[in-house]
C-alpha positions as CSV (number, residue, x, y, z in Angstrom):
1,M,-24.8,-8.3,3.1
2,L,-25.7,-4.6,3.1
3,Q,-23.1,-3.7,5.7
4,N,-20.4,-5.6,3.7
5,F,-21.3,-3.8,0.5
6,I,-21.1,-0.4,2.1
7,R,-17.8,-1.4,3.7
8,S,-16.5,-2.5,0.3
9,A,-17.7,0.7,-1.3
10,A,-16.0,2.7,1.4
11,A,-12.8,0.9,0.6
12,T,-13.2,1.9,-3.0
13,A,-13.6,5.6,-2.0
14,V,-10.6,5.4,0.4
15,F,-8.7,4.1,-2.6
16,A,-9.6,7.0,-4.8
17,A,-8.7,9.5,-2.1
18,F,-5.4,7.9,-1.1
19,A,-4.4,7.5,-4.8
20,S,-4.6,11.2,-5.2
21,A,-2.5,11.9,-2.1
22,A,0.1,9.4,-3.2
23,N,0.8,11.6,-6.1
24,A,2.8,13.7,-3.7
25,G,5.7,11.9,-5.4
26,G,4.9,14.2,-8.3
27,F,5.5,17.0,-5.8
28,Q,8.4,15.1,-4.3
29,L,10.0,17.4,-1.8
30,T,13.5,18.1,-3.0
31,E,13.6,20.9,-0.4
32,Q,16.0,19.5,2.1
33,S,18.3,22.5,2.2
34,A,17.8,26.3,2.1
35,L,21.3,26.9,0.7
36,A,20.8,24.4,-2.2
37,L,17.4,25.9,-2.9
38,G,19.1,29.1,-4.0
39,R,20.6,27.3,-7.0
40,A,17.6,25.0,-7.7
41,Y,19.6,22.1,-6.0
42,A,22.2,22.1,-8.7
43,G,25.4,20.4,-7.4
44,V,23.7,19.5,-4.2
45,G,26.1,17.7,-1.9
46,V,29.3,18.1,-3.9
47,D,29.4,21.9,-3.5
48,G,31.2,21.4,-0.2
49,S,29.5,24.3,1.6
50,D,26.3,22.5,2.6
51,V,26.0,19.8,5.2
52,S,22.7,18.5,3.5
53,G,25.0,16.3,1.5
54,V,24.5,13.8,4.4
55,Y,21.0,13.2,2.9
56,Y,21.6,13.7,-0.8
57,N,25.0,11.8,-1.0
58,P,26.6,10.5,2.2
59,A,30.0,10.2,0.5
60,T,30.2,14.0,0.4
61,M,30.6,14.1,4.2
62,T,34.3,13.8,3.6
63,L,34.3,17.4,2.4
64,H,33.4,18.6,5.9
65,L,36.2,18.6,8.4
66,G,35.6,18.2,12.2
67,T,32.0,18.5,13.4
68,Q,29.4,20.5,11.5
69,M,25.7,21.1,12.1
70,Q,22.9,22.6,10.0
71,L,19.3,23.5,10.9
72,G,16.8,25.1,8.6
73,I,13.3,25.3,7.1
74,V,11.7,25.7,3.7
75,G,8.3,27.2,3.5
76,V,6.1,25.9,0.6
77,G,3.1,27.8,-0.7
78,L,0.9,26.7,-3.6
79,N,-1.3,28.3,-6.2
80,L,-3.7,25.7,-7.6
81,D,-6.0,27.9,-9.6
82,Y,-8.7,25.6,-11.2
83,A,-11.3,26.6,-13.7
84,G,-14.1,24.2,-14.4
85,D,-15.8,23.8,-17.8
86,N,-19.1,24.7,-16.0
87,G,-17.7,28.1,-15.0
88,S,-16.7,27.1,-11.5
89,R,-13.5,28.3,-9.9
90,E,-11.5,26.7,-7.1
91,N,-8.0,27.0,-5.5
92,G,-6.6,24.1,-3.6
93,R,-4.0,26.1,-1.8
94,K,-3.9,25.7,1.9
95,K,-1.8,27.7,4.4
96,P,1.9,27.5,3.6
97,E,3.6,24.4,4.9
98,I,7.0,24.3,6.7
99,V,9.5,21.6,5.6
100,P,12.2,21.3,8.4
101,H,15.6,19.8,8.0
102,A,18.5,19.0,10.3
103,F,22.0,17.6,9.6
104,V,25.1,16.8,11.5
105,S,28.4,15.5,10.2
106,H,31.3,14.3,12.5
107,Q,34.8,13.3,11.4
108,L,36.0,10.2,13.3
109,T,39.4,9.8,11.8
110,D,41.3,11.1,8.8
111,D,39.3,8.7,6.7
112,A,36.0,8.0,8.4
113,W,32.9,10.1,9.0
114,V,29.4,9.6,10.6
115,G,26.4,11.7,10.1
116,F,22.7,12.0,10.6
117,A,19.9,13.6,8.5
118,L,16.4,14.5,9.6
119,T,14.2,15.4,6.6
120,V,10.7,15.4,5.1
121,P,11.2,13.9,1.6
122,F,7.5,13.8,0.7
123,G,4.7,16.0,1.8
124,L,2.0,18.4,0.7
125,S,-1.4,19.9,1.8
126,T,-4.4,20.9,-0.3
127,D,-7.9,22.0,0.6
128,Y,-11.0,22.6,-1.6
129,S,-14.6,23.2,-0.9
130,N,-16.8,20.1,-0.1
131,D,-18.9,20.5,-3.2
132,W,-16.3,21.3,-5.9
133,D,-16.2,19.4,-9.2
134,Q,-13.8,16.8,-8.0
135,A,-15.1,16.3,-4.5
136,G,-15.6,12.6,-5.1
137,D,-11.9,12.1,-5.5
138,G,-10.9,14.4,-2.7
139,T,-11.7,17.7,-0.9
140,S,-8.5,17.9,1.2
141,A,-5.2,16.0,1.5
142,M,-2.3,16.1,3.9
143,I,0.6,13.7,3.6
144,K,4.0,13.9,5.2
145,V,6.9,11.5,5.4
146,I,9.6,12.0,8.0
147,D,12.9,10.3,7.3
148,F,15.5,9.5,10.1
149,N,18.7,8.7,8.3
150,P,22.1,7.8,10.0
151,N,25.0,7.6,7.5
152,F,28.7,6.6,7.3
153,A,31.4,7.8,4.9
154,Y,34.9,6.5,4.1
155,K,37.6,8.2,2.2
156,L,39.3,5.6,0.0
157,S,41.8,8.1,-1.4
158,D,42.1,11.8,-2.1
159,K,40.0,11.2,-5.2
160,V,37.3,8.7,-4.1
161,S,34.9,8.6,-1.2
162,L,32.1,6.2,-0.4
163,G,29.0,6.5,1.8
164,A,26.0,4.5,2.9
165,G,23.1,4.8,5.4
166,V,19.7,3.4,6.5
167,S,16.4,5.2,6.6
168,F,13.6,4.9,9.0
169,Q,10.5,6.6,7.5
170,Y,7.2,7.5,9.3
171,V,4.2,8.4,7.0
172,E,1.0,10.1,8.0
173,A,-1.9,11.0,5.7
174,K,-5.2,12.7,6.3
175,L,-7.8,12.8,3.4
176,G,-11.3,14.1,3.0
177,F,-13.7,13.4,0.2
178,N,-17.5,13.6,-0.6
179,W,-19.0,10.2,-1.3
180,D,-22.1,11.8,-2.9
181,K,-19.9,13.0,-5.7
182,H,-17.9,9.8,-6.1
183,Y,-18.6,8.3,-9.6
184,I,-19.6,4.9,-8.0
185,L,-21.0,5.8,-4.6
186,G,-22.9,8.7,-6.1
187,N,-24.7,6.4,-8.4
188,L,-26.0,3.8,-6.0
189,D,-29.5,4.1,-7.6
190,L,-28.1,3.0,-11.0
191,L,-26.3,0.1,-9.3
192,E,-29.5,-0.9,-7.7
193,H,-31.2,-0.9,-11.1
194,M,-28.5,-3.1,-12.5
195,G,-28.8,-5.5,-9.6
196,K,-25.3,-4.8,-8.4
197,V,-26.3,-3.8,-4.9
198,P,-29.3,-4.6,-2.6
199,K,-32.4,-2.5,-2.9
200,N,-32.7,0.7,-0.8
201,T,-28.9,0.9,-0.7
202,S,-29.1,4.4,-2.3
203,L,-31.0,5.7,0.7
204,L,-27.8,5.5,2.8
205,A,-26.4,8.7,1.4
206,P,-22.8,8.5,2.8
207,G,-21.9,12.1,2.5
208,Q,-18.6,13.7,3.6
209,S,-15.9,11.3,5.0
210,H,-12.4,11.6,6.4
211,L,-9.5,9.1,6.4
212,K,-6.5,9.1,8.7
213,V,-3.7,6.5,8.3
214,D,-0.1,6.2,9.5
215,G,2.8,3.7,9.5
216,Y,6.5,3.3,9.2
217,A,9.0,1.4,7.0
218,W,12.8,1.0,6.4
219,G,15.0,1.9,3.4
220,W,18.7,2.4,2.6
221,N,21.0,4.8,0.6
222,I,24.5,4.8,-0.9
223,G,26.7,7.3,-2.6
224,M,30.1,7.9,-4.2
225,M,32.1,11.1,-4.8
226,W,35.0,11.4,-7.3
227,T,37.5,14.3,-7.4
228,P,39.5,13.9,-10.6
229,I,41.2,17.3,-10.0
230,D,41.1,19.7,-7.1
231,T,38.5,22.0,-8.8
232,I,36.0,19.4,-10.0
233,R,33.8,17.0,-8.0
234,V,31.3,14.5,-9.2
235,G,28.9,12.6,-7.0
236,V,26.4,9.8,-7.7
237,S,23.9,8.5,-5.1
238,Y,20.9,6.2,-4.8
239,R,18.1,5.9,-2.4
240,S,16.1,2.7,-2.3
241,K,12.4,2.1,-2.7
242,V,10.5,2.2,0.6
243,S,7.5,0.0,0.9
244,H,4.8,1.5,3.2
245,S,1.8,-0.3,4.6
246,V,-0.3,2.2,6.6
247,D,-3.2,1.5,8.8
248,G,-6.0,3.8,10.0
249,T,-9.7,4.6,10.1
250,L,-12.2,6.0,7.7
251,K,-14.9,8.0,9.5
252,T,-18.2,8.9,7.8
253,S,-21.3,10.9,8.4
254,N,-23.4,7.8,7.7
255,P,-25.3,6.6,10.8
256,I,-25.0,2.9,9.7
257,L,-21.3,3.0,8.7
258,K,-19.6,5.5,11.2
259,S,-16.1,4.0,11.0
260,V,-14.2,1.5,8.8
261,D,-10.7,0.1,9.4
262,A,-8.5,0.6,6.4
263,S,-5.0,-0.6,5.4
264,V,-3.2,0.9,2.3
265,S,0.0,-0.4,0.7
266,M,2.2,1.7,-1.6
267,D,5.8,2.2,-2.5
268,A,7.8,5.4,-2.2
269,P,10.0,5.3,-5.3
270,A,13.7,4.7,-5.6
271,W,15.7,7.6,-7.0
272,A,19.2,8.2,-8.2
273,M,21.1,11.5,-8.5
274,L,24.2,12.7,-10.4
275,S,25.7,16.0,-9.3
276,A,28.8,17.9,-10.4
277,A,30.7,21.0,-9.2
278,W,33.4,23.1,-10.9
279,D,35.3,25.8,-9.0
280,V,36.1,28.0,-12.0
281,N,38.2,30.4,-9.8
282,D,38.3,31.9,-6.3
283,W,35.0,33.7,-6.7
284,L,32.9,31.6,-9.2
285,S,31.6,28.0,-9.0
286,L,29.3,26.2,-11.4
287,Y,27.0,23.3,-10.6
288,G,24.7,20.8,-12.2
289,T,22.3,18.0,-11.1
290,F,20.3,15.3,-12.8
291,R,17.9,13.2,-10.7
292,W,15.7,10.2,-11.8
293,A,12.8,8.9,-9.7
294,D,11.4,5.5,-10.4
295,W,7.7,6.3,-10.4
296,S,7.0,3.8,-13.2
297,S,7.4,1.1,-10.5
298,F,4.3,2.5,-8.8
299,Q,1.5,1.1,-11.0
300,S,-1.2,0.5,-8.4
301,L,-2.4,1.1,-4.9
302,T,-3.7,-1.8,-2.7
303,I,-6.2,-1.5,0.1
304,E,-7.5,-4.1,2.5
305,T,-10.4,-4.1,4.9
306,S,-11.8,-6.7,7.3
307,A,-15.1,-6.7,5.3
308,V,-13.6,-7.6,2.0
309,P,-11.7,-11.0,1.7
310,M,-9.7,-10.0,-1.3
311,P,-7.5,-6.9,-1.5
312,L,-8.7,-4.1,-3.8
313,E,-6.3,-2.7,-6.4
314,S,-6.3,0.5,-8.4
315,K,-4.1,0.9,-11.5
316,K,-2.3,4.2,-11.8
317,N,0.2,3.7,-14.7
318,W,2.6,6.5,-13.6
319,K,5.9,7.3,-15.3
320,D,9.4,8.0,-14.2
321,T,10.3,11.6,-13.4
322,Y,13.4,13.6,-14.1
323,L,14.9,16.8,-12.5
324,M,17.6,18.7,-14.4
325,T,19.2,21.9,-12.8
326,L,22.1,24.3,-13.4
327,G,23.3,26.9,-10.9
328,Y,26.2,29.0,-9.7
329,D,27.8,30.5,-6.6
330,A,29.4,33.9,-6.9
331,K,31.6,35.0,-3.9
332,M,31.0,38.7,-3.7
333,S,33.1,39.1,-0.6
334,D,34.4,37.1,2.4
335,F,31.0,37.9,4.0
336,W,28.5,37.5,1.1
337,T,27.9,34.7,-1.4
338,L,25.3,35.2,-4.2
339,R,23.8,32.2,-6.0
340,G,21.1,31.3,-8.5
341,G,19.8,28.4,-10.5
342,V,17.3,27.2,-13.1
343,G,15.8,23.7,-13.6
344,Y,13.1,21.6,-15.3
345,E,11.2,18.7,-13.7
346,T,8.9,16.3,-15.4
347,S,5.5,15.0,-14.1
348,T,4.4,11.5,-13.0
349,I,1.2,11.7,-15.0
350,S,1.2,9.6,-18.2
351,D,-2.6,9.5,-18.6
352,P,-4.2,13.0,-18.1
353,T,-7.5,11.4,-17.2
354,L,-5.9,10.0,-14.0
355,R,-4.8,13.5,-12.7
356,T,-6.6,14.4,-9.5
357,G,-7.2,17.9,-8.1
358,T,-6.4,16.9,-4.5
359,I,-2.7,16.7,-5.3
360,P,-2.2,17.5,-9.0
361,D,0.9,17.2,-11.0
362,A,2.5,18.7,-14.1
363,D,5.9,19.4,-15.7
364,R,7.4,22.4,-14.0
365,Y,10.2,25.1,-14.4
366,W,12.5,26.1,-11.5
367,L,13.8,29.6,-11.0
368,A,15.8,30.2,-7.9
369,I,18.0,32.8,-6.1
370,G,19.8,32.9,-2.8
371,S,22.6,34.1,-0.6
372,S,24.9,33.0,2.2
373,F,26.2,35.4,4.9
374,H,29.4,34.3,6.7
375,W,29.2,36.0,10.1
376,T,32.4,34.3,11.3
377,K,34.7,31.6,9.9
378,D,32.5,29.0,11.7
379,F,29.0,30.4,11.5
380,Q,26.9,31.3,8.4
381,T,23.2,31.8,7.6
382,D,21.6,31.0,4.2
383,V,18.4,32.4,2.6
384,A,16.8,31.5,-0.7
385,F,13.6,31.9,-2.8
386,A,12.4,29.7,-5.7
387,H,9.3,29.7,-8.0
388,L,8.1,26.4,-9.5
389,R,5.8,27.0,-12.5
390,G,3.6,24.2,-13.7
391,V,3.4,24.0,-17.6
392,H,1.9,21.9,-20.4
393,E,-0.9,19.4,-19.7
394,R,-3.0,20.4,-16.6
395,S,-6.5,19.1,-17.4
396,V,-8.7,17.3,-14.9
397,Y,-11.4,14.7,-15.9
398,N,-14.6,13.5,-14.3
399,H,-15.3,9.7,-14.4
400,K,-18.8,8.6,-15.3
401,L,-20.4,5.2,-14.5
402,N,-22.3,4.0,-17.6
403,T,-25.5,1.9,-17.5
404,N,-23.5,-1.2,-18.7
405,G,-21.1,-1.0,-15.8
406,T,-18.2,0.6,-17.7
407,T,-16.7,4.0,-17.0
408,T,-15.7,6.9,-19.2
409,A,-13.7,10.0,-18.6
410,E,-15.1,13.4,-19.5
411,H,-13.1,16.7,-19.5
412,A,-14.1,18.7,-16.3
413,G,-11.7,21.6,-16.3
414,K,-8.1,22.7,-16.2
415,F,-5.7,24.2,-13.7
416,R,-4.9,27.7,-14.9
417,K,-1.9,27.7,-12.5
418,L,-0.1,24.9,-10.8
419,D,2.7,26.9,-9.1
420,A,4.7,26.6,-5.9
421,Y,6.6,29.3,-4.1
422,L,9.5,28.3,-1.8
423,I,11.3,30.4,0.8
424,G,14.2,28.9,2.8
425,V,16.3,29.9,5.8
426,Q,19.0,28.0,7.7
427,A,22.0,28.2,9.9
428,Q,25.3,26.3,9.8
429,Y,28.0,26.0,12.5
430,R,31.4,24.3,12.4
431,F,32.6,23.2,15.8
């Protein structure tokens, strides 16, 4: 009985930690192109100068004649400056993470194209001290999703192109948390007094624990591009929800419960994108993008263990997110193109008491600048920088277990800064 309780409690703690990491959707990695980063991803795909359209909208492959290849990286650095109400200070930034991307597009006939995209659409790393205010929800988090995405495009006419593909996704998550500071596991003495757990359970003192899970799943994507006149292009695309069930092991410092098998189920949200491009003249082009992500469909996380006959569920009550960006390309010469962009992206958090420090979220502004250098007619390099600034609600709450078994949320502190800094470089070659 005691062993089963501890296993059940472990599942609850895993739940809390993985729930915070799943909020990586709030930091959904849009960064699949260094070129597009320079204009805050405005007009991505339909710009015609970036092979990353293979991922964002496969129909836009029809803009790329012959065979084209693109390789690049985007470095992501965070500033998660937290100030607790008790005077404590923390920063969850870890070493900058590298987000790689690779694309290839090949024209089969005058009307048909195939392509392949290798991307990391979700991923983030944070790291706090083991005894910070929110250590019960998480001390560290690393989550990455690698997407392998073959695509096909067909040109129906000079004005309309269609595209579609399938996605194979691999997900890996590593999470750390301190059981002693968990609002349930840190109050085992109270639960003993209430008769909820066996006597002497509180002597077990679980301490620091680490979870590692991984798994894979399939999804799909479609897209369309419309060219009403030669200087204007409009693209719409959709990527499906991907249902992940990841398995792994929870390891603890407790001598009785050294390891627990865990299985977590969650859905990566579907999203849809509308992009437009206007070639004003030979040297200036203007772009816009609107993206919706279906995070309101993600209402809970489900975890199962061999010790608990019924699955455990945690409600999250997240909301849909929206990204709106505007940008430009200015052709300064045959060699150099200058670009810039601004944007605004909304948060997944509908209830601020559910925000976690492990991977927090907030509304954010985008400010970006970049350049392309055309070394030959077939080879170019692209560089870009962007600053994402978190704004509005950024509070964090502690959850308290009451003597009657209910829980309440108490304000614990606030993130003074929730910022990200992005630097991208890539190379393109046209065969």
